[in-house]
Every structure is written in structure tokens, then in C-alpha cells.
C-alpha positions as CSV (number, residue, x, y, z in Angstrom):
1,X,105.5,102.2,155.3
2,X,101.7,102.2,154.7
3,X,100.6,102.9,151.0
4,X,98.7,105.8,152.5
5,X,101.7,107.6,153.6
6,X,102.8,107.6,150.0
7,X,99.5,109.1,148.5
8,X,98.8,113.0,148.7
9,X,95.4,113.9,150.0
10,X,93.6,115.8,147.4
11,X,95.1,116.3,143.6
12,X,93.5,117.2,140.3
13,X,93.7,113.6,139.4
14,X,90.8,112.8,141.6
15,X,88.5,113.7,138.9
16,X,89.8,111.1,136.7
17,X,89.9,108.6,139.3
18,X,85.8,109.3,140.0
19,X,84.9,109.4,136.5
20,X,86.8,106.0,135.8
21,X,85.1,104.3,138.7
22,X,81.6,106.2,138.2
23,X,81.5,105.1,134.3
24,X,82.9,101.4,134.8
25,X,80.6,101.0,137.7
26,X,77.4,102.2,135.9
27,X,78.3,99.7,132.7
28,X,78.3,97.1,135.2
29,X,75.2,97.8,137.1
30,X,73.5,98.1,133.9
31,X,74.7,94.6,132.9
32,X,73.7,93.0,136.3
33,X,70.3,94.7,136.6
34,X,69.6,93.4,132.9
35,X,70.7,89.8,134.1
36,X,68.2,90.2,136.8
37,X,65.3,91.3,134.5
38,X,65.7,88.1,132.4
39,X,65.0,86.1,135.4
40,X,68.2,83.9,134.7
41,X,68.8,80.7,137.3
42,X,71.5,81.5,139.4
43,X,74.0,78.6,138.5
44,X,72.5,78.2,134.8
45,X,75.0,77.6,132.2
46,X,73.0,77.3,129.2
47,X,74.7,80.4,127.5
48,X,71.4,82.9,128.4
49,X,72.9,86.2,126.6
50,X,72.4,89.7,127.8
51,X,74.1,92.4,126.0
52,X,76.0,90.1,124.1
53,X,77.5,88.4,127.1
54,X,76.3,85.0,128.5
55,X,75.4,85.6,132.2
56,X,73.6,83.6,134.7
57,X,72.5,84.8,137.9
58,X,75.5,84.6,139.7
59,X,77.5,86.8,137.4
60,X,74.7,89.3,137.1
61,X,74.8,89.5,141.4
62,X,78.9,89.5,140.9
63,X,78.3,92.6,138.7
64,X,76.0,94.4,140.7
65,X,78.4,94.3,143.5
66,X,81.5,95.2,142.0
67,X,79.3,98.0,140.2
68,X,78.6,99.3,143.5
69,X,81.9,99.2,144.8
70,X,83.3,101.2,142.1
71,X,80.4,103.8,142.3
72,X,81.4,104.1,146.0
73,X,84.7,104.5,145.0
74,X,83.5,107.5,142.6
75,X,81.3,108.9,145.3
76,X,84.3,108.8,147.7
77,X,86.9,110.2,145.4
78,X,90.8,110.8,145.6
79,X,93.0,108.0,146.5
80,X,90.3,105.5,147.3
81,X,89.1,105.7,143.8
82,X,92.4,105.0,142.4
83,X,92.7,102.4,144.7
84,X,89.6,100.6,144.1
85,X,90.0,101.2,140.4
86,X,93.6,99.6,140.6
87,X,92.0,96.7,143.0
88,X,89.0,96.1,140.6
89,X,90.7,96.2,137.5
90,X,93.3,93.6,138.4
91,X,90.6,91.4,139.5
92,X,89.1,91.7,136.3
93,X,92.3,90.7,134.2
94,X,92.5,87.7,136.8
95,X,89.4,87.0,136.3
96,X,89.9,87.0,132.2
97,X,93.0,84.6,132.4
98,X,91.3,82.1,134.7
99,X,88.2,81.8,132.8
100,X,90.0,81.7,129.4
101,X,91.6,78.4,130.8
102,X,88.1,76.9,132.3
103,X,85.4,78.1,129.2
104,X,84.2,74.8,128.2
105,X,84.8,72.8,131.7
106,X,82.6,72.4,134.4
107,X,84.2,74.9,136.9
108,X,82.7,77.6,134.5
109,X,79.8,78.6,137.0
110,X,79.4,81.9,135.8
111,X,78.8,80.7,132.3
112,X,81.9,82.5,130.8
113,X,82.3,82.7,126.9
114,X,84.9,83.9,125.0
115,X,83.0,87.4,124.4
116,X,82.9,87.7,128.1
117,X,86.6,87.0,128.6
118,X,87.5,89.7,126.1
119,X,85.1,92.2,128.1
120,X,86.7,91.0,131.6
121,X,90.3,91.9,129.9
122,X,88.9,95.4,128.4
123,X,87.4,96.4,131.2
124,X,89.9,95.5,133.4
125,X,92.7,97.1,131.4
126,X,90.3,100.3,131.2
127,X,89.1,100.3,135.0
128,X,93.2,99.8,136.1
129,X,94.3,102.6,133.5
130,X,91.5,104.9,135.0
131,X,93.1,103.9,138.9
132,X,96.9,104.1,137.6
133,X,96.5,107.2,135.7
134,X,99.1,109.6,137.1
135,X,100.3,107.5,139.8
136,X,102.6,104.7,138.1
137,X,105.0,106.4,135.7
138,X,108.6,106.7,135.2
139,X,108.5,110.4,134.0
140,X,106.0,111.9,136.6
141,X,106.3,115.9,136.5
142,X,107.8,117.6,139.4
143,X,104.7,119.1,140.5
144,X,102.6,115.8,140.4
145,X,101.3,115.4,143.9
146,X,102.5,111.8,143.8
147,X,106.2,113.0,142.5
148,X,106.2,115.4,145.3
149,X,105.0,113.2,148.0
150,X,107.6,110.5,147.1
151,X,110.5,113.1,147.1
152,X,110.0,115.4,149.8
153,X,113.4,116.5,149.9
154,X,114.1,117.5,146.1
155,X,110.7,119.1,146.4
156,X,111.5,121.4,149.1
157,X,114.5,122.1,147.6
158,X,112.8,123.1,144.3
159,X,110.3,125.2,146.1
160,X,113.1,126.9,148.0
161,X,115.0,127.2,144.8
162,X,111.9,128.9,142.9
163,X,111.2,131.3,146.0
164,X,114.9,132.4,146.0
165,X,114.7,133.1,142.4
166,X,111.4,135.1,142.5
167,X,113.1,136.9,145.7
168,X,115.9,138.0,144.1
169,X,114.3,138.9,140.6
170,X,112.2,141.3,142.4
171,X,109.1,143.1,141.0
172,X,109.4,143.1,137.4
173,X,110.8,145.8,135.9
174,X,109.7,147.8,133.1
175,X,112.9,149.5,131.9
176,X,116.7,148.7,132.0
177,X,117.8,145.1,132.1
178,X,120.7,143.5,130.1
179,X,118.4,142.4,127.0
180,X,117.8,143.8,123.6
181,X,116.4,147.4,124.1
182,X,112.5,147.1,122.8
183,X,111.0,149.0,120.2
184,X,109.0,152.4,121.2
185,X,107.5,155.3,119.3
186,X,110.9,157.5,119.9
187,X,113.5,154.8,118.9
188,X,111.6,152.8,116.0
189,X,112.4,149.0,115.5
190,X,115.5,148.0,116.6
191,X,117.4,147.1,113.3
192,X,120.0,144.3,113.7
193,X,123.6,145.5,114.4
194,X,122.4,148.7,115.9
């Protein structure tokens, strides 16, 4: 079973995935560009700051590349944008966890500070949420394209039952029926017990 077999081709959530990828991609692109305009050394770990986050040339380059990947996902859209969002969000969270343990060590080649770790967690959760929105939950409604794709037999039964119900009811009736009689000019309002 391939993941692509479990995903619907087109659905209304594609806009959410595109907006999420585009918004987060632009933020990362701006951060990366600001890092390069400050002409930071590629492996500097002296605490140069851009937008409140410590950075160096390598982190600026990584930010640009990841921002471009997110922007490409936003342009392609659909399931690709969702998958890119989930992958990048997961990588951001992992980066936050790794860097929290190497903050003051020589292995901190990206010059992460605590503000970078917090940013990594927040941005990772945001991107991950955009990617998982409508895909991962225990209570998807039955008209959700992911639910329908994962439960094709039940979706087909529900569609057939809906069509049978609509055919049995026929066109809407304006008179008759077994329900309460509507008020008309000739009968006036229907009084309780009448």
C-alpha cells in the first residue's frame, strides 16, 4: 500500500495546505534573506542576531532552502503541499529537540539560542498543523475526502442509501402528507388539539 493511494486527488482542504506552506515559506525566506544581507560568516557562532534569533550563514542558507521547498509545495498544492508541510513541520520539531541539548556545545554549528529553539517548536507545530489539518483525526465527517478514500465501501453504501431515499421521496410535494397541516388563508393558524 502506497501513501499516494490513500489520498484523494483534489479536495477543499488544498487551500489550507497551500496557505500554510506559503505563509511559513515566506517567513523563512525573509529570515534567510535578512541573514545574508547582514553578511554573516558561514559557520560563525558569535551570536549575531536577525529578527531576534541568533543566526549564521549556514542557518540563513537552510532557511532559504526550506522556505523555497515550502513555497514549491504551496505552488503545487493539494496532497503535495500537505505532505511537504507534515515533513518540514516534523523536521522543525526534531531540530528543536536536538538543539535544546547542544545549545552551549561545539556541535551547535547553526548558532542556535533558546529563542531559536522556541521558534523551531512553534514554527514546527504551525507547519505540522497546516499539513495535518483534515487528514489526521479520529472523527472525520463522512463527507471528508480522506474519510471517503479510506472507507470506500461504506461511502458507497451511504451514497446509495442517499440516492434511494431521494428517489423514494420523489419530487417535493406541496400538498398532502401526514405531518401537521400548514396554516393557510382559508384555514387560519392551526390551534393545538384541533
